[in-house]
Each structure stands twice: as structure tokens, then as C-alpha cells.
RODO-2510 file (C-alpha; in nm, 4 decimals, decimal comma):
residues 222
     n   res          X          Y          Z
     1     x    -6,7862     9,9829     4,0179
     2     x    -6,7963     9,6854     3,7790
     3     x    -6,6431     9,3619     3,9082
     4     x    -6,7198     9,0893     3,6591
     5     x    -6,4370     9,0374     3,4067
     6     x    -6,4953     8,8844     3,0668
     7     x    -6,5168     8,5045     3,0641
     8     x    -6,7151     8,2076     2,9369
     9     x    -7,0775     8,1359     3,0241
    10     x    -7,2010     7,8783     3,2717
    11     x    -7,1482     7,5214     3,1539
    12     x    -7,4296     7,3524     2,9656
    13     x    -7,6582     7,1200     3,1670
    14     x    -7,4832     6,7893     3,2262
    15     x    -7,1333     6,9335     3,1756
    16     x    -6,8778     6,8766     3,4551
    17     x    -6,8718     7,1545     3,7133
    18     x    -6,5568     7,3665     3,7322
    19     x    -6,4232     7,4583     4,0795
    20     x    -6,5686     7,8093     4,0398
    21     x    -6,9174     7,6786     3,9658
    22     x    -6,8890     7,4167     4,2411
    23     x    -6,8048     7,6946     4,4876
    24     x    -7,1007     7,8999     4,3633
    25     x    -7,3370     7,6048     4,4112
    26     x    -7,2077     7,5334     4,7641
    27     x    -7,1668     7,8846     4,9042
    28     x    -7,3882     8,0937     4,6772
    29     x    -7,7051     8,1077     4,8927
    30     x    -7,5098     8,1962     5,2085
    31     x    -7,3062     8,4664     5,0331
    32     x    -7,6163     8,6176     4,8735
    33     x    -7,7865     8,6238     5,2129
    34     x    -7,4842     8,7907     5,3735
    35     x    -7,4705     9,0474     5,0941
    36     x    -7,8371     9,1379     5,1495
    37     x    -7,7751     9,1632     5,5254
    38     x    -7,4778     9,3977     5,4753
    39     x    -7,6800     9,6170     5,2390
    40     x    -7,9291     9,6755     5,5207
    41     x    -7,6640     9,7012     5,7953
    42     x    -7,4643     9,9670     5,6072
    43     x    -7,7751    10,1607     5,5078
    44     x    -7,7046    10,1351     5,1352
    45     x    -7,9658    10,3133     4,9244
    46     x    -8,0610    10,1641     4,5879
    47     x    -8,0462    10,3991     4,2910
    48     x    -8,1802    10,2806     3,9565
    49     x    -8,1831    10,5056     3,6562
    50     x    -8,3996    10,2742     3,4457
    51     x    -8,7287    10,2724     3,6383
    52     x    -8,8958    10,0431     3,8929
    53     x    -8,8473     9,6705     3,8480
    54     x    -8,5461     9,7125     3,6205
    55     x    -8,3220     9,4076     3,5928
    56     x    -8,0297     9,5999     3,4493
    57     x    -7,7158     9,7137     3,6291
    58     x    -7,7793     9,9539     3,9180
    59     x    -7,5943    10,1343     4,1931
    60     x    -7,6289    10,1630     4,5685
    61     x    -7,4989    10,4601     4,7627
    62     x    -7,4323    10,5735     5,1162
    63     x    -7,2954    10,8888     5,2731
    64     x    -6,9671    10,8493     5,4577
    65     x    -6,6445    11,0331     5,5399
    66     x    -6,3316    10,9762     5,3330
    67     x    -6,0922    10,7286     5,4973
    68     x    -5,7861    10,8964     5,3498
    69     x    -5,6867    11,2129     5,1656
    70     x    -5,7696    11,2296     4,7945
    71     x    -5,6179    11,4545     4,5296
    72     x    -5,8529    11,4739     4,2309
    73     x    -5,7426    11,6882     3,9358
    74     x    -5,5602    11,9299     4,1647
    75     x    -5,8338    11,9402     4,4318
    76     x    -5,7216    11,8099     4,7728
    77     x    -5,9908    11,6475     4,9858
    78     x    -5,8615    11,5584     5,3347
    79     x    -5,9594    11,2485     5,5293
    80     x    -6,2977    11,3002     5,6940
    81     x    -6,4447    11,4951     5,4023
    82     x    -6,8121    11,4002     5,3432
    83     x    -6,8491    11,1817     5,0342
    84     x    -7,0868    10,9440     4,8568
    85     x    -6,9703    10,5832     4,8398
    86     x    -7,0850    10,3952     4,5275
    87     x    -7,1564    10,0205     4,5281
    88     x    -7,2706     9,7797     4,2602
    89     x    -7,6030     9,6026     4,2953
    90     x    -7,4392     9,2598     4,2965
    91     x    -7,7610     9,0728     4,2257
    92     x    -7,7983     9,2682     3,8998
    93     x    -7,4489     9,2057     3,7656
    94     x    -7,4725     9,0295     3,4255
    95     x    -7,3020     8,6968     3,3680
    96     x    -7,0137     8,7455     3,1189
    97     x    -7,0639     8,6150     2,7665
    98     x    -6,8381     8,5088     2,4816
    99     x    -6,5536     8,7260     2,3569
   100     x    -6,7516     8,8030     2,0404
   101     x    -7,0221     8,9592     2,2560
   102     x    -6,7837     9,1424     2,4899
   103     x    -6,7898     9,4725     2,2985
   104     x    -7,1710     9,4815     2,2867
   105     x    -7,1902     9,3931     2,6548
   106     x    -6,9452     9,6724     2,7446
   107     x    -7,1512     9,9234     2,5452
   108     x    -7,4723     9,8184     2,7221
   109     x    -7,3043     9,8449     3,0623
   110     x    -7,1757    10,1931     2,9791
   111     x    -7,5277    10,3073     2,8868
   112     x    -7,6760    10,1533     3,2028
   113     x    -7,4127    10,3067     3,4319
   114     x    -7,4636    10,6486     3,2759
   115     x    -7,8361    10,6213     3,3503
   116     x    -7,7657    10,5191     3,7082
   117     x    -7,5134    10,8021     3,7488
   118     x    -7,7740    11,0508     3,6251
   119     x    -8,0094    10,9172     3,8940
   120     x    -7,7342    10,9650     4,1550
   121     x    -7,6784    11,3211     4,0264
   122     x    -8,0471    11,3994     4,0831
   123     x    -8,0185    11,2770     4,4425
   124     x    -7,6974    11,4730     4,4909
   125     x    -7,8730    11,7885     4,3724
   126     x    -8,2128    11,7440     4,5428
   127     x    -8,1563    11,5449     4,8655
   128     x    -8,0317    11,7524     5,1636
   129     x    -7,8648    11,4390     5,3055
   130     x    -7,5999    11,4672     5,0310
   131     x    -7,5698    11,8459     5,0219
   132     x    -7,2191    11,8528     5,1729
   133     x    -7,0734    11,5550     4,9817
   134     x    -6,7565    11,6639     4,8026
   135     x    -6,6645    11,3444     4,6149
   136     x    -6,8182    11,0230     4,4816
   137     x    -6,6524    10,6862     4,4309
   138     x    -6,5392    10,3660     4,5911
   139     x    -6,3401    10,0462     4,5508
   140     x    -6,3719     9,7949     4,2676
   141     x    -6,2054     9,4602     4,2052
   142     x    -6,0458     9,3552     3,8796
   143     x    -5,8265     9,0897     3,7270
   144     x    -5,5035     9,1837     3,5505
   145     x    -5,3277     9,3892     3,8158
   146     x    -5,4005     9,7019     4,0171
   147     x    -5,2175     9,9366     3,7801
   148     x    -5,5396    10,0349     3,6088
   149     x    -5,4751     9,8398     3,2879
   150     x    -5,7376     9,5687     3,3410
   151     x    -6,0644     9,5732     3,1487
   152     x    -6,2563     9,6628     3,4638
   153     x    -6,0699     9,9965     3,4814
   154     x    -6,1779    10,1115     3,1340
   155     x    -6,5445    10,1559     3,2202
   156     x    -6,4969    10,3968     3,5148
   157     x    -6,2481    10,5954     3,3061
   158     x    -6,5044    10,6236     3,0251
   159     x    -6,7486    10,7566     3,2829
   160     x    -6,4958    11,0189     3,3929
   161     x    -6,3729    10,8710     3,7214
   162     x    -6,0101    10,9034     3,8224
   163     x    -5,8483    10,5626     3,8880
   164     x    -5,6290    10,5526     4,1992
   165     x    -5,4370    10,2828     4,3910
   166     x    -5,6334    10,1121     4,6663
   167     x    -5,5086    10,1366     5,0247
   168     x    -5,6662     9,8461     5,2177
   169     x    -5,7168     9,8615     5,5896
   170     x    -5,4844     9,6270     5,7740
   171     x    -5,2205     9,6054     5,5015
   172     x    -5,1575     9,2598     5,3550
   173     x    -5,3961     9,0846     5,5924
   174     x    -5,6732     9,3298     5,5070
   175     x    -5,6087     9,2757     5,1354
   176     x    -5,6362     8,8983     5,1824
   177     x    -5,9782     8,9268     5,3454
   178     x    -6,0956     9,1721     5,0782
   179     x    -5,9922     8,9216     4,8128
   180     x    -6,1753     8,6413     4,9919
   181     x    -6,4977     8,8403     5,0118
   182     x    -6,4780     8,9664     4,6525
   183     x    -6,4033     8,6120     4,5269
   184     x    -6,7094     8,4792     4,7114
   185     x    -6,9289     8,7551     4,5664
   186     x    -6,8106     8,6727     4,2154
   187     x    -6,8698     8,3015     4,2744
   188     x    -7,2211     8,3693     4,4052
   189     x    -7,3416     8,6275     4,1517
   190     x    -7,1295     8,5843     3,8349
   191     x    -6,9546     8,2438     3,8594
   192     x    -6,8564     8,2471     3,4916
   193     x    -6,6239     8,5411     3,5611
   194     x    -6,3957     8,3116     3,7633
   195     x    -6,3295     8,0669     3,4788
   196     x    -5,9549     8,0521     3,4198
   197     x    -5,8820     8,3043     3,6967
   198     x    -5,6449     8,2711     3,9936
   199     x    -5,7160     8,4020     4,3424
   200     x    -5,3853     8,5897     4,3528
   201     x    -5,4696     8,7808     4,0328
   202     x    -5,7645     8,9553     4,1986
   203     x    -5,6654     9,3173     4,2657
   204     x    -5,8400     9,6395     4,3680
   205     x    -5,8504     9,9999     4,2530
   206     x    -6,0309    10,3087     4,3773
   207     x    -6,2370    10,5265     4,1433
   208     x    -6,3305    10,8807     4,2434
   209     x    -6,4761    11,2014     4,1032
   210     x    -6,5388    11,5408     4,2628
   211     x    -6,8961    11,6539     4,3180
   212     x    -6,8519    11,9365     4,0681
   213     x    -6,7234    11,7066     3,7932
   214     x    -6,9955    11,4489     3,8632
   215     x    -7,2766    11,7044     3,8360
   216     x    -7,1194    11,8549     3,5242
   217     x    -7,1159    11,5126     3,3575
   218     x    -7,4431    11,3641     3,4796
   219     x    -7,6540    11,6561     3,6008
   220     x    -7,9283    11,8226     3,3928
   221     x    -7,6754    12,0281     3,1994
   222     x    -7,4281    11,7326     3,1624
***
């Protein structure tokens, strides 16, 4: 789900580079190449609800088993249950704008994600590969704490996802590496989102929805 918090734009030409933009310039090409390699290695399938060639926000999906038990609105889904993992198309993430434009940007993102979710719902309904998937969701990074109060948590809630604590593999060491990778992705794709941010403030949440709720919201009758 969405990663890029609100922040200032890239500096004007000739302005001094901040550490975030310096990191993006140095490591950006390598990180973007690694991201493309992982998309292929994990078999992520692009889903775009706005038509071919769209430059708006999109989603990628893959079928996988749940790593741990989920309880979603009273429904218990044990570890190993087939699910659909949702990923952002990092290369389509918009660079954050000024605070005055934040509300309009959030509205546009909500519309774009709803379109992409409707495209996922069509796949969920029509593609036999996803016939047994019982839940949809994944992990997203945000600034402002993992308690679900950051701005990045509002969008999935508006879409109907349940926000849950993230349980990283490997405990504290696993969390450190997740932070490193997420920080590099932000630096490579939306460097303005790191302005004024600290590495230790980067946290993670999980967002999930049952198949039935997802189809009710985004299927033909949703």
C-alpha cells in the first residue's frame, strides 16, 4: 500500500542537494534495477485499473500463503491460507507536493487505488489461479509510528482494509533490513518524501481484507 508520506518537492535546479536527494542520485539506478529484478523473481503481476500505458498509481499482485494467522472482523484465517499479496508499483508512485496540495493529492490517490482494486476484483473473480484466495493485503511503510495513526494508514482504511501490527521475520534484525530496503526505495522513487525524516521513524503496518469483503466493495455489485 502507499509508502510516500507528504513532504516538499525536489529542490530547484542549482539548489544544494539534501542527504536524501544525494542518496537518490547515488543509489537510485541500482535500487530501481534491483526492484525490477525482484518483480520478475517473485512473479509479481501488474494490475492497472486505468488502461494500458497509464502513468498513475497501480498495483502488483502475487498468490502466496499467509505467513501467520489473521483475524479479520471475526474471521480466523490460519497460517498457510491462500491469499493475494498486494504491492505498489514503485515506479508509478507520485512525488509528494506542498501541504496545500496534499488534500487534492490524497483524493486522486484514493480514486486511482479504487480503480486498481476493481481491476484486482475482476482477476479474483475470473482467474482460476486466485479462486482459493481467502484474503488480500500486505505490508506498507509509514512515518509517524506503527500504531496506525500516520497519514499512510488513512488511505487503506478509507478503502476498507483492516490495519494490523506488522510482525517482521527475524525480529529486530529483520525490521532493520526492512527499514533499509524501504528507505532505499523511497530515496530512489520518491526522494522528496524523505525530507525532514529520520531513519528510525520509518515503521510498518499490515493491511488486510477478506475475499468476501473485497469483492463486496470492488466487485461488479460493489
